[in-house]
N, C-alpha and C positions, 0 to 999 in steps of 0.2 A: 503493498498498500505506500509505502514509505515513496519508496522507487516512482511509483507512478506519478505521487503529488511531484516531486522532484521534476519529473519529465513535463508537467504539466505546464508549472510551472517554470519551465525552461522554454519551451512551447511560447508560451503569454510573451515572454519577454524578447523574442526574435519580432513577433508581429507585432507587439509595440512598438520596437524600433524600426522596421521597415513601416508599420503603418502611417508615423511621424516622418520618415524620412525620403516616400516615394519609394522608387527603386534602387535602394541602396543596405543593407549591401544585396551586391548580386552574387548567385553562382551562373556563370557561364559554363557551358557544356556542349563542346560539338558532338552530332550524332552521326553515326556513321552510316549512310544510306547505301550498302552493301552486308552481302555477308559471310565476308572473308576478313583474314589476319583477326578478328574479332569475331565473339556471337551477334550478331543480329536480335537488335532491341527491339520492342513493339513498342512507340512512341507513350503509348500512355502505360507503359509502364517503368517508366523512367524514376529513378528515385523522386521525393519529391521536393528533394530539398534545392533541386537544380529549379532556378526561376525564372530563366532566357534561357530557351535550346535553338541552339543554331543546326539548319540542317546545311550538311557537306554533298556535293557541294551542286549549286549551278557552273555549268563549265562552256564553251564557245564550241560552236557545230564544228568548227576546222579553225588553224592557227590564220587562216586567211579569211572566214564568217564568225565576224562576232554576235552573231544571232545567239542567244542565249537558250539552251536546253535545261531542263529537268523533269528526272523521270525516274517514279519511284520503283524501288527494285524488293523484291519478293512477295510487296503484297498489289493489289490493284491500286490506280489512280482515285476513285470513288473514299475506297478503305483511308486512306494514309490522307486525304481532304477529311472525313471522317473523326480518323484521329487527332490532328492537328484542333478541330473545332474543340471536339472533345478536351484536352487539355487546356485548351484559352479559355474555354469556358470554366475553367479553376484558375483561372488568374494570373498565367504562365504566360511568357512571351514568346511567340515559332518566328526565326529569323531564317531568311534561306544566303549562306554563304558564297562569296564570286569567290571561283579559283580552285586553291588547293596548290600545293606543293608541286604538284606535275602539270600545272595551265599558263597557259601565255593568255594574256588580256594587250590587245593592242590597237587603240583604238584612233590613229595614226587619222586616219580618212574619214569624211564626211557619213559616207556609206557603212563604215562600220561601227560609229557614232554613232549612226541611226537604230540599226540593227541591235545594238547593244541595248537603248532604248527602249524601243519598242517592244523588244523581247525578256525585257524583266521587265515590266508594266506587265506584262500579259501573265508570266508568272506568277506574279505576286498576287494577284486578281484572280485568278485559274484556283492556287491553292490556299487563298486565304493569308499569305504570311505577315507578319506585325512587320516587319522592315525588313535592309539588307547587311549584311557583315563582309566587310572589304578583307580579305584572302590573299590576295592577289599576289604572287611569290615570284612571280617571272612576268616577264613579256614589257616594251617600247615605255608603256602606260607609266612603270612604277618608276623612271631610271632619269639621273638629272643628266642629259642634251643639248647641246646647245646654249649650258651659259644658261641667265638666268640665276634665280632667287629664289628665297622663302617665297617671301610675297607678290614676286612675279616670276614664274615661271617659261620657260622659254617653251620647253618639250612642246611640240605641238599634241602629239598623244596624249600627253598629262594633262592637259589642258581642256581638252576633248575631258577626259576622265573626268574630271573637275563637274563642266559643266552637265554630263552626262547623270550625274548623280541625284545635283543641282534641281533637274527635271525632272528627273522618276519622284522626287522629293515633292517637288510641285505638283508634280501629277497626279500624289496621293490623296497631297491635304483637299485639293479640288474634289475628290468623289468618294472622301471616303471621315469620320468622324476624328479627324486626329492626327498626329504628326504620323509617319514611318519610320519607326525609329535605325538609327544607324551605330552599328560598330563596325569596329578597324582591328585587324589579329595582325601587323607584320612585323617581319621579323626585326631584331634587334637594328642589324648592319643601315637597316630605311629609314631609325628613329636617334638611334642614340650613336650609332656611326658619323652620323653627321661630325660630332666631335673630329673625328679623327681626318676628315676629309668630303666632299662638299661636290660629288662629280658620281656616275654612274649608278653603282645601287647603294652608295655612301651616301643618306641623310634621301632617298628618293621620296621617299612619304611625307616628310617634312611641309614640302609644299599646300600638299594634299589634304595633309592634318590642317595646317592653318587657313586655307579658304575653308574649310567646314567648321573647322571647329565649333561655330555656335549652335551648329545640326547632331554634331557626335554624342550619341549618348555616352559610349565605351569605349576607348582606347586600352586594348587587352595584347601590350606588344608582348607574342613570345619570347621569354626569358628562357630559352633550349635552343639546341641544333644554334649555339650562338658562338662559342670559344672569348674570348675576351672581350671588355668594351673599358672605355673612361667613365669615372662616375663623374658628375658637379665639381669631385674636386681634385680634381686632375689626374686621379694615383686608378688604377690600372686593376678591375677587378675582372674573376673566373667565372662563368656559368657551373651554377652545382651547388652553391655555396650563400647563406646568411647574405654573407656581405652584397652579392649580386642580386640577390631579391631587391634589397633597402636601398643600395646605389642606384640601378636602374627604375627604379619605381621613386627614387626621391628626383632623380636627371630631367624624364619627363615632367613634372611637376614647376619644379623649379623654375625650366627654360635652361638653355644654354649657347654660346657663340656658336658659329660658323663660319665656313667661306662664304656662306651664303645668305649670310645673314644673322642678327640674333632670336632663337625659334623661344617665343614666348609658351610656357608652358600649360599647361591646360587646368582646371581644378581637381583637387583629389578624388572630386565623388564624381568625375569622370573617365576616371584610371581604376582599370582593374591589372590584378597580378596573373599575369598568363604561365601554369607551368602543366604539364607534363605527366599524369594521373598512375606512370607507372614508367619503372626505366623500357620495359620493352616501346613505349610509345613515341619514344623519342632518339636519335640521334646520340642525344647528348645533352645535359641539365638538368636530370631528374635532379630531385632535391626528397628526404625523406621524408614523413611527419614532422618528427618533432622539429627538425630544421626548421621547415616552411613554419610551422605555428610561431616558434622565437622571432622567426624575420620579421612576421605579419605583426605582432602585437608588439612589438616593437617601432615598425613603419604607423602604427593606431595610436602608439602615447601609452600601451597598458602593460609593457617589457623591459627590458635591462635590453644593452646593446649585445647582440652574439657572437658579435666579430671584433675587426677593424672599422670598421665604415663608420663614421660617427654622421648624424639626420644634422644636417643644415637647420631646418628646423627642430629646433629641442622637445618642442613638444610631441610633435608624431603630426600625424594627419588622420584624425577621426574618420572623417568624412569618407574617407578612402573606398573607391568602390566595391570593392570585394577583388574575387578568384575566376579567373577562369582558367578551365582547364581543356587538352586535349589530350581524350575525351571520355563522354559520356559512357560509350561501348571498352576502353581499355579499364575505366574505374569499377564496371563492372566486375572484373575477372577478380575471383577470390585468389589467384597464383599474383598478382600486383599489392602486396599486403594483404587486401583484406579487400574484400567485394565492396564498394564503394567508400573507399578509405578514405578518398579527396573529399567526398562532400561529407563527410560524418566528422574529417577536419574543421572545415568549414563551417560547420555550426558551432565546434567547440571553441575556433576562435572568436569568431560574432558575435555568437552567444554568449559569451561572456562579458559581453560589453556594455549590458547595458541591466540596471539593479531590477531587482526581479519587486514587486507587492505584493503581497500574500491578499487572495480576493475572499470574501468572507459571503459565503453565499446567502448567509443570514440581512445582509443588505440590499438583493439582489430584488428588483421591483418584476421581474419575469422568471418563470421556469421553461423548462424546455421539457419535453415527455414524445415519443419513449424516447431511452439511454441508454445503451446505442439505437440508430432509427436509420433504416433502412430504406425506404423512400419518403414516406412525410415525415416531417417535424413539427410538433404543435409548439406552437408561442403562447403559451400561459401568463399575462398580465394581472397583476394583485388588482387593481383598478383597471377602468375603462382609460382606452389610451391613446397619444394620436405620436407615434415616435419610429424613428425612423433604423431601421436593423438588416446592423451589415455580417457578412458572416468570412472568413479569411481562413487559410488556412494554413497548413504547418510551416511554407513557406514565405507565408507574410504576407500574402496576397489577396486582397477582396473577392470572390467569388458568386455572391449573392448580398444584393441588395434591396429590400423591402421596405416600404412605409406601411409599417400597421397603425386599422384607427378604430380597434375594433379590440376587448378584451380578448380575444384568444382569435391563432390563425393558422393556417398547417403551412409550409413553406415545402413546396419540394426540393427535394437534393437528391432526387434518383438518379440525375446525371455527376453528382458527385461520387470521385473515388473514394475507396476502402480509407480512412484515414482519420485523424483527429484534427476537427477545428474547434475555431474558436471564436463565437455570436457576439451581438454584441447592442448595445446601446449608449446614448447621452450617459448612464449611471451603471450598469453592469456591465459586466465580460463574464459568459459562463463557457465551459468547454464539453462539448459534444462527440462521442464517435458516432460517424459512420461508417455501417453494417453491410 
């Protein structure tokens, strides 16, 4: 009973923190649209701690035709769409990731630019994605060519990519009630590498990030497959260490000088730390659970310095966005430390940053029946009521919102997956279990 209570209080803390800060902290995971290398995981079976799911990948038709395509593997298109809608109904965000390690994107010509824009709009609308992730790791569109600066790039393919993303986002806002989410997952050479030089791949993403900084929701640099990089202190740090995590994260928050001009950092609330879920998930840069925890706790200001790097901002960055991993499928493997160890570590880190307040059920102004519940949840108020009821999942997302203007009312919860939920109004927060 004590263990259940502690678990409930922990979930309460996570939900309240997320509720107050919106999508922060986030656990972003890439999902494999294939069944080789790692087991295929059904979208609706993903660990509930992942609140942003990035589908890998939309790819061009060929190296010369930038008409983007995405075809669900294993299951039919309609089944995939149904599963996307289901997990979106639980408050999670589902994005389509563009590119990947083996894909090249080149928008040098207006023909390719137009094909890219139209095909991505079609993919987004067809599958109901909440946004796009830019994980382009090859191609002319992410290279510093023809000179130029961070604020004024000269590479036509890069200029076209920036404009294409803007047009896709504008189209979405015109036809949907809200903003298209935008995340980016560049490799370190394209970001922090700009300190060493500004040309070719070095600093290649910096003009793109700069041009889209107001639209970017999360920047999640891949802190793996990297080698060594400079920190903002001018020292070199090696992947796979706590120092590398801390130094590479702070440098994109603080900003730095390059030969292409000064790169102004992003707010910590837009920066997620990108790490592999297990050694097999990357060619290098895996960091064990305890080291990740020590590094992130130091970054967010609740832990001691785990290595030689000293934060420029001594108080840390409490609003750090969260974590990203390649990938959900690798994290699910029991041979990678343990199944969903990365997601568990995320919860252990960020769940401990908020003080818990004990909830006294005697002070509640409503009760819920039955508990556990399967399809219908009955809300009973102590007196006639006019109140807004909100239900949150364990990832901290609101999944149901209803106005209750009577003493009793049933709420349909049949579309929720099994698990623990919080239901709240202005006065009361209660837990219930969906069976």
